[in-house]
N, CA, C, O and the ligand as a Tripos MOL2 file, in Angstrom:
@<TRIPOS>MOLECULE
protein
  245   243    62     0     0
PROTEIN
NO_CHARGES

@<TRIPOS>ATOM
      1 N           0.8510   -1.1890    0.0000 N.3       1 MET1
      2 CA         -0.0010    0.0000    0.0010 C.3       1 MET1
      3 C           0.8890    1.2440   -0.0010 C.2       1 MET1
      4 O           1.2820    1.7320    1.0590 O.2       1 MET1
      5 N           1.1920    1.7340   -1.1470 N.am      2 ASN2
      6 CA          2.0550    2.8990   -1.2660 C.3       2 ASN2
      7 C           1.2420    4.1690   -1.4310 C.2       2 ASN2
      8 O           0.1930    4.1860   -2.0740 O.2       2 ASN2
      9 N           1.7490    5.2160   -0.8410 N.am      3 LYS3
     10 CA          1.1250    6.5180   -0.9540 C.3       3 LYS3
     11 C           2.1460    7.4450   -1.6120 C.2       3 LYS3
     12 O           3.3500    7.3020   -1.4020 O.2       3 LYS3
     13 N           1.6690    8.3740   -2.3910 N.am      4 GLU4
     14 CA          2.5980    9.2600   -3.0710 C.3       4 GLU4
     15 C           2.4270   10.6930   -2.5900 C.2       4 GLU4
     16 O           1.3150   11.1530   -2.3320 O.2       4 GLU4
     17 N           3.5350   11.3730   -2.4790 N.am      5 THR5
     18 CA          3.5130   12.7780   -2.0590 C.3       5 THR5
     19 C           4.7350   13.4650   -2.6410 C.2       5 THR5
     20 O           5.4190   12.9170   -3.5050 O.2       5 THR5
     21 N           5.0030   14.6690   -2.1600 N.am      6 ASN6
     22 CA          6.1900   15.3950   -2.6090 C.3       6 ASN6
     23 C           7.0930   15.7030   -1.4210 C.2       6 ASN6
     24 O           6.6260   15.9620   -0.3110 O.2       6 ASN6
     25 N           8.3550   15.6670   -1.6740 N.am      7 CYS7
     26 CA          9.3270   16.0110   -0.6390 C.3       7 CYS7
     27 C           9.0460   17.4390   -0.1550 C.2       7 CYS7
     28 O           8.8930   18.3550   -0.9620 O.2       7 CYS7
     29 N           8.9800   17.6180    1.1640 N.am      8 ALA8
     30 CA          8.6450   18.9260    1.7220 C.3       8 ALA8
     31 C           9.7700   19.9470    1.5300 C.2       8 ALA8
     32 O           9.5590   21.1460    1.7120 O.2       8 ALA8
     33 N          10.9430   19.4800    1.1690 N.am      9 VAL9
     34 CA         12.0810   20.3910    1.0000 C.3       9 VAL9
     35 C          12.3520   20.6960   -0.4630 C.2       9 VAL9
     36 O          12.3660   21.8630   -0.8550 O.2       9 VAL9
     37 N          12.5640   19.6830   -1.2680 N.am     10 CYS10
     38 CA         12.9740   19.9270   -2.6530 C.3      10 CYS10
     39 C          11.8400   19.6710   -3.6470 C.2      10 CYS10
     40 O          12.0040   19.8750   -4.8490 O.2      10 CYS10
     41 N          10.6780   19.2180   -3.1320 N.am     11 ASP11
     42 CA          9.4900   19.0480   -3.9680 C.3      11 ASP11
     43 C           9.6240   17.9010   -4.9610 C.2      11 ASP11
     44 O           8.8550   17.8130   -5.9190 O.2      11 ASP11
     45 N          10.5800   17.0380   -4.7410 N.am     12 ASP12
     46 CA         10.6840   15.8410   -5.5760 C.3      12 ASP12
     47 C           9.5530   14.8690   -5.2530 C.2      12 ASP12
     48 O           9.0060   14.8630   -4.1500 O.2      12 ASP12
     49 N           9.2270   14.0640   -6.2290 N.am     13 HIS13
     50 CA          8.2020   13.0540   -6.0250 C.3      13 HIS13
     51 C           8.6960   11.9890   -5.0430 C.2      13 HIS13
     52 O           9.8280   11.5150   -5.1430 O.2      13 HIS13
     53 N           7.8380   11.6250   -4.1010 N.am     14 VAL14
     54 CA          8.2180   10.6430   -3.0750 C.3      14 VAL14
     55 C           7.1370    9.5790   -2.9680 C.2      14 VAL14
     56 O           5.9480    9.8870   -2.8780 O.2      14 VAL14
     57 N           7.5650    8.3290   -2.9790 N.am     15 GLN15
     58 CA          6.6590    7.2410   -2.6700 C.3      15 GLN15
     59 C           6.8130    6.9080   -1.1970 C.2      15 GLN15
     60 O           7.8850    6.5060   -0.7450 O.2      15 GLN15
     61 N           5.7320    7.0790   -0.4580 N.am     16 VAL16
     62 CA          5.8030    6.8760    0.9900 C.3      16 VAL16
     63 C           5.8220    5.3940    1.3060 C.2      16 VAL16
     64 O           4.8820    4.6610    0.9980 O.2      16 VAL16
     65 N           6.9090    4.9700    1.9240 N.am     17 GLN17
     66 CA          7.0500    3.5880    2.3450 C.3      17 GLN17
     67 C           7.4330    3.5710    3.8140 C.2      17 GLN17
     68 O           7.5800    4.6180    4.4440 O.2      17 GLN17
     69 N           7.5920    2.3820    4.3440 N.am     18 ARG18
     70 CA          7.8520    2.2670    5.7860 C.3      18 ARG18
     71 C           9.1430    2.9690    6.1770 C.2      18 ARG18
     72 O           9.2500    3.4910    7.2870 O.2      18 ARG18
     73 N          10.1150    2.9900    5.2920 N.am     19 ASN19
     74 CA         11.4070    3.5730    5.6440 C.3      19 ASN19
     75 C          11.5950    4.9700    5.0640 C.2      19 ASN19
     76 O          12.7040    5.5050    5.0780 O.2      19 ASN19
     77 N          10.5270    5.5560    4.5610 N.am     20 THR20
     78 CA         10.6270    6.9170    4.0270 C.3      20 THR20
     79 C          10.8750    7.9170    5.1650 C.2      20 THR20
     80 O          10.1570    7.9110    6.1650 O.2      20 THR20
     81 N          11.8830    8.7660    5.0110 N.am     21 PRO21
     82 CA         12.1330    9.7840    6.0320 C.3      21 PRO21
     83 C          10.9220   10.6790    6.2150 C.2      21 PRO21
     84 O          10.3200   11.1170    5.2340 O.2      21 PRO21
     85 N          10.5620   10.9530    7.4510 N.am     22 LYS22
     86 CA          9.4070   11.8010    7.7070 C.3      22 LYS22
     87 C           9.5970   12.5560    9.0070 C.2      22 LYS22
     88 O          10.4510   12.2190    9.8280 O.2      22 LYS22
     89 N           8.7700   13.5990    9.1750 N.am     23 LYS23
     90 CA          8.8730   14.4180   10.3800 C.3      23 LYS23
     91 C           7.5030   14.9710   10.7100 C.2      23 LYS23
     92 O           6.7890   15.4690    9.8400 O.2      23 LYS23
     93 N           7.1470   14.8740   11.9890 N.am     24 LEU24
     94 CA          5.8830   15.4510   12.4440 C.3      24 LEU24
     95 C           6.1270   16.8870   12.8820 C.2      24 LEU24
     96 O           6.9260   17.1400   13.7830 O.2      24 LEU24
     97 N           5.4430   17.8180   12.2470 N.am     25 GLN25
     98 CA          5.6620   19.2410   12.5240 C.3      25 GLN25
     99 C           4.3280   19.9500   12.5180 C.2      25 GLN25
    100 O           3.6300   19.9700   11.5040 O.2      25 GLN25
    101 N           3.9670   20.5400   13.6670 N.am     26 GLY26
    102 CA          2.7110   21.2860   13.7330 C.3      26 GLY26
    103 C           1.4940   20.4250   13.4470 C.2      26 GLY26
    104 O           0.5080   20.9020   12.8850 O.2      26 GLY26
    105 N           1.5610   19.1470   13.8350 N.am     27 GLY27
    106 CA          0.4270   18.2510   13.6420 C.3      27 GLY27
    107 C           0.3280   17.6810   12.2430 C.2      27 GLY27
    108 O          -0.6290   16.9750   11.9280 O.2      27 GLY27
    109 N           1.3080   17.9800   11.3980 N.am     28 VAL28
    110 CA          1.3150   17.4750   10.0340 C.3      28 VAL28
    111 C           2.5550   16.6160    9.8200 C.2      28 VAL28
    112 O           3.6510   16.9630   10.2610 O.2      28 VAL28
    113 N           2.3650   15.4890    9.1370 N.am     29 ILE29
    114 CA          3.5230   14.6460    8.8350 C.3      29 ILE29
    115 C           4.0630   15.0190    7.4640 C.2      29 ILE29
    116 O           3.3510   14.9430    6.4620 O.2      29 ILE29
    117 N           5.3240   15.4220    7.4270 N.am     30 TYR30
    118 CA          5.9880   15.7620    6.1810 C.3      30 TYR30
    119 C           6.8940   14.6110    5.7800 C.2      30 TYR30
    120 O           7.5630   14.0050    6.6170 O.2      30 TYR30
    121 N           6.9020   14.3240    4.4950 N.am     31 HIS31
    122 CA          7.7610   13.2520    3.9920 C.3      31 HIS31
    123 C           8.8670   13.8390    3.1430 C.2      31 HIS31
    124 O           8.7390   14.9340    2.5950 O.2      31 HIS31
    125 N           9.9690   13.0850    3.0400 N.am     32 PHE32
    126 CA         11.1500   13.5840    2.3360 C.3      32 PHE32
    127 C          11.7220   12.5160    1.4400 C.2      32 PHE32
    128 O          11.5710   11.3190    1.6840 O.2      32 PHE32
    129 N          12.3910   12.9800    0.3840 N.am     33 CYS33
    130 CA         12.9830   12.0560   -0.5730 C.3      33 CYS33
    131 C          14.2540   11.4270   -0.0050 C.2      33 CYS33
    132 O          14.7050   10.3860   -0.4830 O.2      33 CYS33
    133 N          14.8240   12.0580    1.0080 N.am     34 SER34
    134 CA         16.0920   11.5520    1.5390 C.3      34 SER34
    135 C          16.2930   12.0460    2.9740 C.2      34 SER34
    136 O          15.6410   12.9870    3.4250 O.2      34 SER34
    137 N          17.2070   11.3880    3.6680 N.am     35 GLU35
    138 CA         17.5560   11.8360    5.0230 C.3      35 GLU35
    139 C          18.1290   13.2450    4.9800 C.2      35 GLU35
    140 O          17.9270   14.0390    5.8990 O.2      35 GLU35
    141 N          18.8380   13.5410    3.9110 N.am     36 GLU36
    142 CA         19.4500   14.8650    3.7680 C.3      36 GLU36
    143 C          18.3780   15.9500    3.7700 C.2      36 GLU36
    144 O          18.5260   16.9760    4.4340 O.2      36 GLU36
    145 N          17.2980   15.7190    3.0250 N.am     37 CYS37
    146 CA         16.2280   16.7000    2.9880 C.3      37 CYS37
    147 C          15.5570   16.8120    4.3580 C.2      37 CYS37
    148 O          15.1740   17.9030    4.7790 O.2      37 CYS37
    149 N          15.4190   15.6840    5.0480 N.am     38 ARG38
    150 CA         14.8230   15.7560    6.3770 C.3      38 ARG38
    151 C          15.6990   16.5900    7.3110 C.2      38 ARG38
    152 O          15.1900   17.3650    8.1200 O.2      38 ARG38
    153 N          16.9880   16.4290    7.1980 N.am     39 ASP39
    154 CA         17.9020   17.2210    8.0260 C.3      39 ASP39
    155 C          17.7340   18.7100    7.7440 C.2      39 ASP39
    156 O          17.7100   19.5280    8.6640 O.2      39 ASP39
    157 N          17.6200   19.0440    6.4840 N.am     40 ARG40
    158 CA         17.4500   20.4470    6.1250 C.3      40 ARG40
    159 C          16.1480   20.9990    6.6890 C.2      40 ARG40
    160 O          16.0910   22.1380    7.1510 O.2      40 ARG40
    161 N          15.0980   20.1730    6.6460 N.am     41 PHE41
    162 CA         13.8090   20.5840    7.1760 C.3      41 PHE41
    163 C          13.8880   20.8090    8.6780 C.2      41 PHE41
    164 O          13.3710   21.8010    9.1930 O.2      41 PHE41
    165 N          14.5400   19.8820    9.3810 N.am     42 VAL42
    166 CA         14.6470   19.9620   10.8350 C.3      42 VAL42
    167 C          15.4210   21.2080   11.2560 C.2      42 VAL42
    168 O          15.1310   21.8150   12.2870 O.2      42 VAL42
    169 N          16.3990   21.5760   10.4530 N.am     43 GLN43
    170 CA         17.2070   22.7500   10.7800 C.3      43 GLN43
    171 C          16.4090   24.0420   10.6840 C.2      43 GLN43
    172 O          16.6590   24.9880   11.4320 O.2      43 GLN43
    173 N          15.4480   24.0830    9.7660 N.am     44 ASP44
    174 CA         14.6750   25.3040    9.5810 C.3      44 ASP44
    175 C          13.2800   24.9850    9.0680 C.2      44 ASP44
    176 O          12.9740   25.2110    7.8980 O.2      44 ASP44
    177 N          12.4290   24.4560    9.9560 N.am     45 PRO45
    178 CA         11.0870   24.0260    9.5290 C.3      45 PRO45
    179 C          10.2560   25.1460    8.9230 C.2      45 PRO45
    180 O           9.5230   24.9190    7.9610 O.2      45 PRO45
    181 N          10.3610   26.3510    9.4710 N.am     46 SER46
    182 CA          9.5130   27.4390    8.9970 C.3      46 SER46
    183 C           9.7880   27.7670    7.5370 C.2      46 SER46
    184 O           8.9290   28.2970    6.8320 O.2      46 SER46
    185 N          11.0100   27.4410    7.0890 N.am     47 GLU47
    186 CA         11.3640   27.7010    5.7050 C.3      47 GLU47
    187 C          10.5580   26.8250    4.7470 C.2      47 GLU47
    188 O          10.3880   27.1590    3.5740 O.2      47 GLU47
    189 N          10.0680   25.7060    5.2630 N.am     48 HIS48
    190 CA          9.4380   24.7180    4.3740 C.3      48 HIS48
    191 C           7.9690   24.4600    4.6820 C.2      48 HIS48
    192 O           7.3040   23.7310    3.9460 O.2      48 HIS48
    193 N           7.4490   25.0510    5.7690 N.am     49 THR49
    194 CA          6.0670   24.7870    6.1270 C.3      49 THR49
    195 C           5.1450   25.9480    5.7870 C.2      49 THR49
    196 O           3.9310   25.8440    5.9580 O.2      49 THR49
    197 N           5.7100   27.0550    5.3050 N.am     50 GLY50
    198 CA          4.8870   28.2070    4.9640 C.3      50 GLY50
    199 C           3.9830   27.9140    3.7860 C.2      50 GLY50
    200 O           4.2080   26.9610    3.0400 O.2      50 GLY50
    201 N           2.9470   28.7460    3.6180 N.am     51 SER51
    202 CA          2.0080   28.5260    2.5300 C.3      51 SER51
    203 C           2.5850   28.9910    1.1950 C.2      51 SER51
    204 O           2.0870   28.6140    0.1340 O.2      51 SER51
    205 N           3.6220   29.7990    1.2500 N.am     52 SER52
    206 CA          4.2580   30.2700    0.0230 C.3      52 SER52
    207 C           5.7510   29.9380    0.0440 C.2      52 SER52
    208 O           6.5930   30.8110    0.2550 O.2      52 SER52
    209 N           6.0580   28.6660   -0.1780 N.am     53 PRO53
    210 CA          7.4530   28.2160   -0.0280 C.3      53 PRO53
    211 C           8.4160   28.8860   -0.9980 C.2      53 PRO53
    212 O           9.6190   28.9380   -0.7390 O.2      53 PRO53
    213 N           7.9000   29.3980   -2.1120 N.am     54 ARG54
    214 CA          8.7910   30.0130   -3.0880 C.3      54 ARG54
    215 C           9.1360   31.4650   -2.6960 C.2      54 ARG54
    216 O          10.0710   32.0560   -3.2370 O.2      54 ARG54
    217 N           8.3830   32.0120   -1.7690 N.am     55 ARG55
    218 CA          8.6360   33.3850   -1.3470 C.3      55 ARG55
    219 C           9.6670   33.3890   -0.2260 C.2      55 ARG55
    220 O           9.4050   32.8560    0.8520 O.2      55 ARG55
    221 N          10.8010   33.9650   -0.4570 N.am     56 SER56
    222 CA         11.8760   33.8950    0.5300 C.3      56 SER56
    223 C          11.9690   35.1740    1.3390 C.2      56 SER56
    224 O          12.1500   36.2640    0.7960 O.2      56 SER56
    225 N          11.8410   35.0190    2.6520 N.am     57 GLN57
    226 CA         12.0270   36.1470    3.5670 C.3      57 GLN57
    227 C          11.2300   37.3700    3.1430 C.2      57 GLN57
    228 O          11.7180   38.4930    3.2690 O.2      57 GLN57
    229 N          10.0220   37.1800    2.6480 N.am     58 ALA58
    230 CA          9.2410   38.2960    2.1300 C.3      58 ALA58
    231 C           8.7490   39.2180    3.2400 C.2      58 ALA58
    232 O           8.6710   40.4330    3.0610 O.2      58 ALA58
    233 N           8.4190   38.6330    4.3810 N.am     59 GLY59
    234 CA          7.9020   39.4460    5.4610 C.3      59 GLY59
    235 C           6.4650   39.8970    5.1780 C.2      59 GLY59
    236 O           5.9210   39.6330    4.1050 O.2      59 GLY59
    237 N           5.8720   40.5650    6.1330 N.am     60 LEU60
    238 CA          4.5010   41.0150    5.9430 C.3      60 LEU60
    239 C           4.4690   42.3630    5.2510 C.2      60 LEU60
    240 O           5.3610   43.1870    5.4480 O.2      60 LEU60
    241 N           3.4470   42.5910    4.4430 N.am     61 PRO61
    242 CA          3.3380   43.8690    3.7170 C.3      61 PRO61
    243 C           3.0710   45.0570    4.6500 C.2      61 PRO61
    244 O           2.9550   46.1920    4.1880 O.2      61 PRO61
    245 ZN         13.9710   16.1740   -1.1200 Zn       62 ZN62
@<TRIPOS>BOND
     1     1     2 1
     2     2     3 1
     3     3     4 2
     4     3     5 am
     5     5     6 1
     6     6     7 1
     7     7     8 2
     8     7     9 am
     9     9    10 1
    10    10    11 1
    11    11    12 2
    12    11    13 am
    13    13    14 1
    14    14    15 1
    15    15    16 2
    16    15    17 am
    17    17    18 1
    18    18    19 1
    19    19    20 2
    20    19    21 am
    21    21    22 1
    22    22    23 1
    23    23    24 2
    24    23    25 am
    25    25    26 1
    26    26    27 1
    27    27    28 2
    28    27    29 am
    29    29    30 1
    30    30    31 1
    31    31    32 2
    32    31    33 am
    33    33    34 1
    34    34    35 1
    35    35    36 2
    36    35    37 am
    37    37    38 1
    38    38    39 1
    39    39    40 2
    40    39    41 am
    41    41    42 1
    42    42    43 1
    43    43    44 2
    44    43    45 am
    45    45    46 1
    46    46    47 1
    47    47    48 2
    48    47    49 am
    49    49    50 1
    50    50    51 1
    51    51    52 2
    52    51    53 am
    53    53    54 1
    54    54    55 1
    55    55    56 2
    56    55    57 am
    57    57    58 1
    58    58    59 1
    59    59    60 2
    60    59    61 am
    61    61    62 1
    62    62    63 1
    63    63    64 2
    64    63    65 am
    65    65    66 1
    66    66    67 1
    67    67    68 2
    68    67    69 am
    69    69    70 1
    70    70    71 1
    71    71    72 2
    72    71    73 am
    73    73    74 1
    74    74    75 1
    75    75    76 2
    76    75    77 am
    77    77    78 1
    78    78    79 1
    79    79    80 2
    80    79    81 am
    81    81    82 1
    82    82    83 1
    83    83    84 2
    84    83    85 am
    85    85    86 1
    86    86    87 1
    87    87    88 2
    88    87    89 am
    89    89    90 1
    90    90    91 1
    91    91    92 2
    92    91    93 am
    93    93    94 1
    94    94    95 1
    95    95    96 2
    96    95    97 am
    97    97    98 1
    98    98    99 1
    99    99   100 2
   100    99   101 am
   101   101   102 1
   102   102   103 1
   103   103   104 2
   104   103   105 am
   105   105   106 1
   106   106   107 1
   107   107   108 2
   108   107   109 am
   109   109   110 1
   110   110   111 1
   111   111   112 2
   112   111   113 am
   113   113   114 1
   114   114   115 1
   115   115   116 2
   116   115   117 am
   117   117   118 1
   118   118   119 1
   119   119   120 2
   120   119   121 am
   121   121   122 1
   122   122   123 1
   123   123   124 2
   124   123   125 am
   125   125   126 1
   126   126   127 1
   127   127   128 2
   128   127   129 am
   129   129   130 1
   130   130   131 1
   131   131   132 2
   132   131   133 am
   133   133   134 1
   134   134   135 1
   135   135   136 2
   136   135   137 am
   137   137   138 1
   138   138   139 1
   139   139   140 2
   140   139   141 am
   141   141   142 1
   142   142   143 1
   143   143   144 2
   144   143   145 am
   145   145   146 1
   146   146   147 1
   147   147   148 2
   148   147   149 am
   149   149   150 1
   150   150   151 1
   151   151   152 2
   152   151   153 am
   153   153   154 1
   154   154   155 1
   155   155   156 2
   156   155   157 am
   157   157   158 1
   158   158   159 1
   159   159   160 2
   160   159   161 am
   161   161   162 1
   162   162   163 1
   163   163   164 2
   164   163   165 am
   165   165   166 1
   166   166   167 1
   167   167   168 2
   168   167   169 am
   169   169   170 1
   170   170   171 1
   171   171   172 2
   172   171   173 am
   173   173   174 1
   174   174   175 1
   175   175   176 2
   176   175   177 am
   177   177   178 1
   178   178   179 1
   179   179   180 2
   180   179   181 am
   181   181   182 1
   182   182   183 1
   183   183   184 2
   184   183   185 am
   185   185   186 1
   186   186   187 1
   187   187   188 2
   188   187   189 am
   189   189   190 1
   190   190   191 1
   191   191   192 2
   192   191   193 am
   193   193   194 1
   194   194   195 1
   195   195   196 2
   196   195   197 am
   197   197   198 1
   198   198   199 1
   199   199   200 2
   200   199   201 am
   201   201   202 1
   202   202   203 1
   203   203   204 2
   204   203   205 am
   205   205   206 1
   206   206   207 1
   207   207   208 2
   208   207   209 am
   209   209   210 1
   210   210   211 1
   211   211   212 2
   212   211   213 am
   213   213   214 1
   214   214   215 1
   215   215   216 2
   216   215   217 am
   217   217   218 1
   218   218   219 1
   219   219   220 2
   220   219   221 am
   221   221   222 1
   222   222   223 1
   223   223   224 2
   224   223   225 am
   225   225   226 1
   226   226   227 1
   227   227   228 2
   228   227   229 am
   229   229   230 1
   230   230   231 1
   231   231   232 2
   232   231   233 am
   233   233   234 1
   234   234   235 1
   235   235   236 2
   236   235   237 am
   237   237   238 1
   238   238   239 1
   239   239   240 2
   240   239   241 am
   241   241   242 1
   242   242   243 1
   243   243   244 2
@<TRIPOS>SUBSTRUCTURE
     1 MET1         2 RESIDUE 1 A MET
     2 ASN2         6 RESIDUE 1 A ASN
     3 LYS3        10 RESIDUE 1 A LYS
     4 GLU4        14 RESIDUE 1 A GLU
     5 THR5        18 RESIDUE 1 A THR
     6 ASN6        22 RESIDUE 1 A ASN
     7 CYS7        26 RESIDUE 1 A CYS
     8 ALA8        30 RESIDUE 1 A ALA
     9 VAL9        34 RESIDUE 1 A VAL
    10 CYS10       38 RESIDUE 1 A CYS
    11 ASP11       42 RESIDUE 1 A ASP
    12 ASP12       46 RESIDUE 1 A ASP
    13 HIS13       50 RESIDUE 1 A HIS
    14 VAL14       54 RESIDUE 1 A VAL
    15 GLN15       58 RESIDUE 1 A GLN
    16 VAL16       62 RESIDUE 1 A VAL
    17 GLN17       66 RESIDUE 1 A GLN
    18 ARG18       70 RESIDUE 1 A ARG
    19 ASN19       74 RESIDUE 1 A ASN
    20 THR20       78 RESIDUE 1 A THR
    21 PRO21       82 RESIDUE 1 A PRO
    22 LYS22       86 RESIDUE 1 A LYS
    23 LYS23       90 RESIDUE 1 A LYS
    24 LEU24       94 RESIDUE 1 A LEU
    25 GLN25       98 RESIDUE 1 A GLN
    26 GLY26      102 RESIDUE 1 A GLY
    27 GLY27      106 RESIDUE 1 A GLY
    28 VAL28      110 RESIDUE 1 A VAL
    29 ILE29      114 RESIDUE 1 A ILE
    30 TYR30      118 RESIDUE 1 A TYR
    31 HIS31      122 RESIDUE 1 A HIS
    32 PHE32      126 RESIDUE 1 A PHE
    33 CYS33      130 RESIDUE 1 A CYS
    34 SER34      134 RESIDUE 1 A SER
    35 GLU35      138 RESIDUE 1 A GLU
    36 GLU36      142 RESIDUE 1 A GLU
    37 CYS37      146 RESIDUE 1 A CYS
    38 ARG38      150 RESIDUE 1 A ARG
    39 ASP39      154 RESIDUE 1 A ASP
    40 ARG40      158 RESIDUE 1 A ARG
    41 PHE41      162 RESIDUE 1 A PHE
    42 VAL42      166 RESIDUE 1 A VAL
    43 GLN43      170 RESIDUE 1 A GLN
    44 ASP44      174 RESIDUE 1 A ASP
    45 PRO45      178 RESIDUE 1 A PRO
    46 SER46      182 RESIDUE 1 A SER
    47 GLU47      186 RESIDUE 1 A GLU
    48 HIS48      190 RESIDUE 1 A HIS
    49 THR49      194 RESIDUE 1 A THR
    50 GLY50      198 RESIDUE 1 A GLY
    51 SER51      202 RESIDUE 1 A SER
    52 SER52      206 RESIDUE 1 A SER
    53 PRO53      210 RESIDUE 1 A PRO
    54 ARG54      214 RESIDUE 1 A ARG
    55 ARG55      218 RESIDUE 1 A ARG
    56 SER56      222 RESIDUE 1 A SER
    57 GLN57      226 RESIDUE 1 A GLN
    58 ALA58      230 RESIDUE 1 A ALA
    59 GLY59      234 RESIDUE 1 A GLY
    60 LEU60      238 RESIDUE 1 A LEU
    61 PRO61      242 RESIDUE 1 A PRO
    62 ZN62       245 GROUP 0 **** ****
Protein backbone atom coordinates (compact mmCIF):
# COMPACT_ATOMS: atom_id res chain seq x y z
CA MET A 1 0.00 0.00 0.00
CA ASN A 2 2.06 2.90 -1.27
CA LYS A 3 1.13 6.52 -0.95
CA GLU A 4 2.59 9.26 -3.07
CA THR A 5 3.51 12.77 -2.06
CA ASN A 6 6.19 15.39 -2.61
CA CYS A 7 9.33 16.01 -0.64
CA ALA A 8 8.65 18.93 1.72
CA VAL A 9 12.08 20.39 1.00
CA CYS A 10 12.97 19.93 -2.65
CA ASP A 11 9.49 19.05 -3.97
CA ASP A 12 10.69 15.84 -5.58
CA HIS A 13 8.20 13.05 -6.02
CA VAL A 14 8.22 10.64 -3.08
CA GLN A 15 6.66 7.24 -2.67
CA VAL A 16 5.80 6.88 0.99
CA GLN A 17 7.05 3.59 2.34
CA ARG A 18 7.85 2.27 5.79
CA ASN A 19 11.41 3.57 5.65
CA THR A 20 10.63 6.92 4.03
CA PRO A 21 12.14 9.78 6.03
CA LYS A 22 9.40 11.80 7.70
CA LYS A 23 8.87 14.42 10.38
CA LEU A 24 5.88 15.45 12.44
CA GLN A 25 5.66 19.24 12.52
CA GLY A 26 2.71 21.29 13.74
CA GLY A 27 0.43 18.25 13.64
CA VAL A 28 1.32 17.47 10.03
CA ILE A 29 3.52 14.64 8.84
CA TYR A 30 5.99 15.76 6.18
CA HIS A 31 7.76 13.25 3.99
CA PHE A 32 11.15 13.59 2.34
CA CYS A 33 12.99 12.05 -0.57
CA SER A 34 16.09 11.55 1.54
CA GLU A 35 17.55 11.83 5.02
CA GLU A 36 19.45 14.87 3.77
CA CYS A 37 16.23 16.70 2.99
CA ARG A 38 14.82 15.76 6.38
CA ASP A 39 17.90 17.22 8.03
CA ARG A 40 17.45 20.45 6.12
CA PHE A 41 13.81 20.58 7.18
CA VAL A 42 14.65 19.96 10.84
CA GLN A 43 17.21 22.75 10.78
CA ASP A 44 14.67 25.30 9.58
CA PRO A 45 11.09 24.02 9.53
CA SER A 46 9.52 27.44 9.00
CA GLU A 47 11.36 27.70 5.70
CA HIS A 48 9.44 24.72 4.38
CA THR A 49 6.07 24.79 6.13
CA GLY A 50 4.89 28.21 4.96
CA SER A 51 2.01 28.53 2.53
CA SER A 52 4.26 30.27 0.02
CA PRO A 53 7.45 28.22 -0.03
CA ARG A 54 8.79 30.01 -3.09
CA ARG A 55 8.63 33.38 -1.35
CA SER A 56 11.87 33.89 0.53
CA GLN A 57 12.03 36.15 3.57
CA ALA A 58 9.24 38.30 2.13
CA GLY A 59 7.90 39.45 5.46
CA LEU A 60 4.50 41.02 5.94
CA PRO A 61 3.34 43.87 3.72
ZN1 LIG B 1 13.97 16.17 -1.12
